[in-house]
N, C-alpha and C positions, 0 to 999 in steps of 0.2 A: 224268555217266554214264561208265562204263567198259565197253568191249566187248572180248571176247577171242575169238580163233579158234584152236583147237588142231587141228593136222593131223598125223595119223599116216601116215608115208611108208614105202613099201617100195622098196628099191633093189636089185633082183635081181642086177645086174652087179657090185656092189662085192665085192672080195675082201680088203679091209683097212680099218682105221679111217682111215688116211691117205687112201685113195681116197674113202671116204665123206665125209670133211671137205672134200675137193676138189670134191665135187658139191653139198654142202649150203651151203657158204659163199657161192658165187655166187648161189644162190637167195635166201638171207637178204638179201644186199646189194641184189639187184634188187627184192625186195618192199619194202624200206625206201625205196629210191629212187623206185620207181614209185607207191607207194600212201601214202607218208609214215606208215607204221606202225612201231611198235617190234617187232622180231622177234628170237627167240633159239631155239636148240636147247634143249629142256627135259627130255628124257628119252631113255633108251636110248642114251646116249653110248658104251656099251661094246659095242653090237651092230653088226656090219658092215653088215647089210642092212636095218636099220630105223632110223628117226629120228622124233622128235616135235618139231615146231616150234610155237611159239606166237606169235601176233600180237596186239598190244594197241593200242587206240585210245581216246582220250578225247574226249568231245563233250557237247553239251547236248541232243541230239535222238536218242532211241533208234532211231527209224526210219532216220535217216541213218547211224548207226553200223552197223545191221544191213545196210543196202544196201552200204556200203563194205566190210565184212568178207565179204559174199557175193561181191563183185567180186574180192576177193583169192583166195578159194577157187576161183572159176571160172577165174581167170587161171592158177593153179597147175595145175588139171586140163587146161587147153587148151594151155599153153605150156611146160610143163616135161617134157621127154622122158626125163629120167634115171631116173624112177621112177613109182610108182603111189600114188594116195591110198588108203589102207586104211580110214581113218575121219576124220571131222572133226566138231568140236563147237564151237558158238558159244554164248557166254553174254553177257548184258547185265546189268550191276549198277548 
């Protein structure tokens, strides 16, 4: 099974693409390190104050994948002060 989590972020304090990248890159690295998920910025690369990141996990238990990806989403909500979550979507295939 493959589980994906897509998170649409709002970064209100960013005034350039360089500043946005400086805030997104540490988040991506931390999620990869803490949760052992594959993470990438997937959309809105040309917008200063918005980003879409996607996390992916592979496993053989759908319930475990769902719990793990929910943990990632909760961690971002609770521990990432640079922005706000506008939307999140989880899919299991």
